[in-house]
SESEGU-817287 format. One record per residue (C-alpha): z, x, y. Coordinates in steps of 0.05 Angstrom, whole numbers. Last residue first. Layout:
# SESEGU-817287
{zz->Z	xx->X	yy->Y}
...
END
This chain:
# SESEGU-817287
{zz->435	xx->-409	yy->276}
{zz->426	xx->-346	yy->235}
{zz->482	xx->-296	yy->245}
{zz->483	xx->-225	yy->271}
{zz->541	xx->-180	yy->250}
{zz->499	xx->-123	yy->222}
{zz->451	xx->-120	yy->281}
{zz->416	xx->-53	yy->274}
{zz->427	xx->-54	yy->200}
{zz->396	xx->-123	yy->191}
{zz->337	xx->-104	yy->236}
{zz->321	xx->-39	yy->200}
{zz->330	xx->-62	yy->129}
{zz->257	xx->-71	yy->109}
{zz->233	xx->-10	yy->146}
{zz->287	xx->36	yy->120}
{zz->280	xx->4	yy->51}
{zz->206	xx->22	yy->47}
{zz->220	xx->93	yy->71}
{zz->274	xx->103	yy->19}
{zz->230	xx->75	yy->-37}
{zz->169	xx->119	yy->-29}
{zz->198	xx->184	yy->-58}
{zz->198	xx->151	yy->-126}
{zz->263	xx->126	yy->-157}
{zz->315	xx->145	yy->-208}
{zz->370	xx->93	yy->-216}
{zz->322	xx->54	yy->-259}
{zz->329	xx->104	yy->-315}
{zz->290	xx->167	yy->-327}
{zz->251	xx->176	yy->-391}
{zz->201	xx->122	yy->-372}
{zz->150	xx->160	yy->-331}
{zz->98	xx->159	yy->-385}
{zz->92	xx->106	yy->-439}
{zz->30	xx->71	yy->-415}
{zz->-14	xx->100	yy->-468}
{zz->-38	xx->159	yy->-426}
{zz->-113	xx->162	yy->-441}
{zz->-125	xx->111	yy->-386}
{zz->-150	xx->42	yy->-407}
{zz->-223	xx->31	yy->-393}
{zz->-241	xx->-34	yy->-358}
{zz->-290	xx->-84	yy->-387}
{zz->-260	xx->-142	yy->-348}
{zz->-255	xx->-194	yy->-404}
{zz->-247	xx->-150	yy->-465}
{zz->-213	xx->-90	yy->-434}
{zz->-167	xx->-113	yy->-378}
{zz->-157	xx->-185	yy->-402}
{zz->-145	xx->-167	yy->-474}
{zz->-97	xx->-111	yy->-454}
{zz->-58	xx->-157	yy->-409}
{zz->-47	xx->-219	yy->-452}
{zz->-36	xx->-187	yy->-521}
{zz->1	xx->-128	yy->-492}
{zz->47	xx->-174	yy->-453}
{zz->64	xx->-213	yy->-517}
{zz->85	xx->-149	yy->-552}
{zz->122	xx->-126	yy->-489}
{zz->162	xx->-190	yy->-486}
{zz->183	xx->-180	yy->-559}
{zz->205	xx->-109	yy->-543}
{zz->240	xx->-133	yy->-481}
{zz->286	xx->-177	yy->-522}
{zz->300	xx->-238	yy->-480}
{zz->367	xx->-248	yy->-443}
{zz->433	xx->-283	yy->-459}
{zz->422	xx->-290	yy->-534}
{zz->486	xx->-252	yy->-549}
{zz->448	xx->-197	yy->-585}
{zz->401	xx->-192	yy->-525}
{zz->459	xx->-184	yy->-477}
{zz->491	xx->-131	yy->-522}
{zz->425	xx->-93	yy->-523}
{zz->423	xx->-93	yy->-447}
{zz->480	xx->-44	yy->-438}
{zz->439	xx->17	yy->-417}
{zz->383	xx->-23	yy->-385}
{zz->324	xx->-38	yy->-430}
{zz->256	xx->-3	yy->-421}
{zz->202	xx->-56	yy->-417}
{zz->185	xx->-50	yy->-343}
{zz->187	xx->25	yy->-351}
{zz->122	xx->19	yy->-392}
{zz->80	xx->3	yy->-332}
{zz->91	xx->66	yy->-290}
{zz->39	xx->111	yy->-324}
{zz->-13	xx->55	yy->-317}
{zz->-10	xx->47	yy->-242}
{zz->-53	xx->104	yy->-217}
{zz->-105	xx->102	yy->-273}
{zz->-109	xx->26	yy->-266}
{zz->-120	xx->33	yy->-191}
{zz->-177	xx->81	yy->-203}
{zz->-210	xx->29	yy->-249}
{zz->-200	xx->-25	yy->-196}
{zz->-231	xx->19	yy->-143}
{zz->-291	xx->40	yy->-184}
{zz->-304	xx->-32	yy->-203}
{zz->-302	xx->-53	yy->-130}
{zz->-350	xx->2	yy->-111}
{zz->-400	xx->-14	yy->-166}
{zz->-398	xx->-87	yy->-145}
{zz->-364	xx->-145	yy->-178}
{zz->-343	xx->-148	yy->-251}
{zz->-279	xx->-107	yy->-244}
{zz->-264	xx->-136	yy->-175}
{zz->-272	xx->-208	yy->-195}
{zz->-235	xx->-198	yy->-260}
{zz->-175	xx->-166	yy->-225}
{zz->-177	xx->-221	yy->-173}
{zz->-177	xx->-276	yy->-227}
{zz->-118	xx->-244	yy->-261}
{zz->-80	xx->-241	yy->-195}
{zz->-87	xx->-316	yy->-183}
{zz->-72	xx->-338	yy->-254}
{zz->-11	xx->-293	yy->-256}
{zz->16	xx->-319	yy->-191}
{zz->7	xx->-391	yy->-216}
{zz->46	xx->-373	yy->-279}
{zz->99	xx->-343	yy->-235}
{zz->109	xx->-408	yy->-196}
{zz->122	xx->-448	yy->-260}
{zz->165	xx->-392	yy->-288}
{zz->214	xx->-396	yy->-230}
{zz->246	xx->-464	yy->-246}
{zz->252	xx->-456	yy->-321}
{zz->278	xx->-386	yy->-312}
{zz->331	xx->-410	yy->-263}
{zz->354	xx->-463	yy->-313}
{zz->358	xx->-414	yy->-370}
{zz->398	xx->-367	yy->-326}
{zz->449	xx->-421	yy->-309}
{zz->452	xx->-442	yy->-382}
{zz->472	xx->-375	yy->-412}
{zz->447	xx->-383	yy->-483}
{zz->378	xx->-363	yy->-457}
{zz->319	xx->-403	yy->-485}
{zz->286	xx->-409	yy->-416}
{zz->290	xx->-332	yy->-416}
{zz->228	xx->-329	yy->-460}
{zz->184	xx->-361	yy->-407}
{zz->218	xx->-320	yy->-353}
{zz->202	xx->-255	yy->-390}
{zz->129	xx->-277	yy->-402}
{zz->118	xx->-296	yy->-329}
{zz->153	xx->-233	yy->-305}
{zz->112	xx->-185	yy->-348}
{zz->46	xx->-219	yy->-333}
{zz->62	xx->-222	yy->-259}
{zz->79	xx->-148	yy->-259}
{zz->12	xx->-125	yy->-288}
{zz->-26	xx->-177	yy->-246}
{zz->10	xx->-158	yy->-181}
{zz->-3	xx->-84	yy->-194}
{zz->-76	xx->-100	yy->-205}
{zz->-81	xx->-142	yy->-142}
{zz->-47	xx->-89	yy->-99}
{zz->-86	xx->-32	yy->-129}
{zz->-152	xx->-68	yy->-117}
{zz->-134	xx->-87	yy->-46}
{zz->-121	xx->-15	yy->-26}
{zz->-56	xx->23	yy->-32}
{zz->9	xx->-17	yy->-25}
{zz->51	xx->45	yy->-33}
{zz->88	xx->52	yy->-100}
{zz->157	xx->20	yy->-103}
{zz->137	xx->-38	yy->-149}
{zz->117	xx->8	yy->-207}
{zz->181	xx->48	yy->-199}
{zz->222	xx->-7	yy->-228}
{zz->277	xx->-35	yy->-184}
{zz->350	xx->-16	yy->-193}
{zz->372	xx->-2	yy->-122}
{zz->436	xx->38	yy->-110}
{zz->401	xx->105	yy->-103}
{zz->354	xx->73	yy->-50}
{zz->410	xx->52	yy->-2}
{zz->445	xx->-15	yy->-4}
{zz->457	xx->-54	yy->60}
{zz->398	xx->-100	yy->66}
{zz->388	xx->-132	yy->-2}
{zz->458	xx->-129	yy->-29}
{zz->490	xx->-150	yy->36}
{zz->441	xx->-208	yy->41}
{zz->456	xx->-231	yy->-29}
{zz->532	xx->-231	yy->-21}
{zz->574	xx->-214	yy->-82}
{zz->625	xx->-263	yy->-111}
{zz->624	xx->-230	yy->-180}
{zz->594	xx->-279	yy->-230}
{zz->572	xx->-336	yy->-186}
{zz->545	xx->-285	yy->-137}
{zz->503	xx->-254	yy->-193}
{zz->471	xx->-322	yy->-207}
{zz->457	xx->-328	yy->-132}
{zz->426	xx->-259	yy->-135}
{zz->378	xx->-281	yy->-189}
{zz->358	xx->-343	yy->-151}
{zz->350	xx->-304	yy->-86}
{zz->305	xx->-254	yy->-121}
{zz->262	xx->-312	yy->-145}
{zz->256	xx->-338	yy->-74}
{zz->237	xx->-268	yy->-51}
{zz->181	xx->-269	yy->-102}
{zz->159	xx->-337	yy->-77}
{zz->156	xx->-312	yy->-6}
{zz->113	xx->-253	yy->-28}
{zz->67	xx->-303	yy->-64}
{zz->62	xx->-344	yy->0}
{zz->43	xx->-282	yy->40}
{zz->-8	xx->-266	yy->-14}
{zz->-40	xx->-334	yy->-8}
{zz->-41	xx->-334	yy->68}
{zz->-75	xx->-267	yy->75}
{zz->-118	xx->-287	yy->16}
{zz->-145	xx->-347	yy->53}
{zz->-156	xx->-306	yy->115}
{zz->-201	xx->-255	yy->80}
{zz->-195	xx->-181	yy->63}
{zz->-119	xx->-180	yy->75}
{zz->-93	xx->-145	yy->138}
{zz->-54	xx->-198	yy->177}
{zz->1	xx->-199	yy->125}
{zz->-17	xx->-144	yy->76}
{zz->50	xx->-109	yy->84}
{zz->82	xx->-173	yy->57}
{zz->59	xx->-154	yy->-13}
{zz->98	xx->-89	yy->-11}
{zz->159	xx->-126	yy->14}
{zz->154	xx->-178	yy->-41}
{zz->148	xx->-122	yy->-92}
{zz->213	xx->-92	yy->-66}
{zz->252	xx->-157	yy->-67}
{zz->225	xx->-180	yy->-134}
{zz->240	xx->-116	yy->-172}
{zz->309	xx->-114	yy->-139}
{zz->324	xx->-185	yy->-163}
{zz->310	xx->-168	yy->-236}
{zz->350	xx->-104	yy->-231}
{zz->409	xx->-140	yy->-200}
{zz->407	xx->-195	yy->-252}
{zz->409	xx->-142	yy->-308}
{zz->468	xx->-105	yy->-276}
{zz->507	xx->-170	yy->-268}
{zz->491	xx->-188	yy->-340}
{zz->519	xx->-121	yy->-364}
{zz->584	xx->-132	yy->-326}
{zz->592	xx->-203	yy->-352}
{zz->576	xx->-181	yy->-423}
{zz->631	xx->-128	yy->-419}
{zz->682	xx->-175	yy->-387}
{zz->668	xx->-226	yy->-442}
{zz->627	xx->-286	yy->-421}
{zz->657	xx->-354	yy->-437}
{zz->678	xx->-367	yy->-365}
{zz->605	xx->-360	yy->-343}
{zz->578	xx->-421	yy->-377}
{zz->541	xx->-437	yy->-442}
{zz->500	xx->-500	yy->-450}
{zz->447	xx->-487	yy->-502}
{zz->377	xx->-484	yy->-472}
{zz->326	xx->-540	yy->-475}
{zz->253	xx->-522	yy->-474}
END
């Protein structure tokens, strides 16, 4: 898919500010989810999955770096400062990715729900009228489709496995479902970005997501969707977080904050 060639100087100040906020939210989702995935390093059920999930976490960090590099081109910000020296109120990640890692079923189901959202968003973003974003989307979507395939297989394996594995994946769905819809809630100024063709319409992404995710969960895996239709916990914006985010950031940022002037040689 070839995107029209539009560059940063053509952005109005309002669009530039809105795009900076969107890129930050995209990156924050990746950073926080990567940290949750990294908590399985050395603890995954089998060695192959220990390595696989560590690689996925590294990919998510790579995607965050791509988004923050786009932000740097717009406002000169430093990716490391943004990742390691902002407090929880300044993060703009979705609450879904903040929740504790839980058991393997919760981790794999969360990864599947988020992977489907990210893969479909990136696929649509390849048509962005902002060429740098279109190029980043084209690069990242290939990895994200692999992530989605991996997590979808795990959800199926757990749902159709033993009675215990099915119980756990069903419980994970009940825990995670109220947080899903927030992924599709636009940022305050996002409508202008959509109108300008800079980012995909989240409503259209949600429609595709429903087709992929609901069919997999119910038809293929035989899971029961919770009574709550996935619209809960969306009234508050991305500046409102769970109680879990501050502790996560304290752990993630500890070394950087203890040695703020350290350099990598």
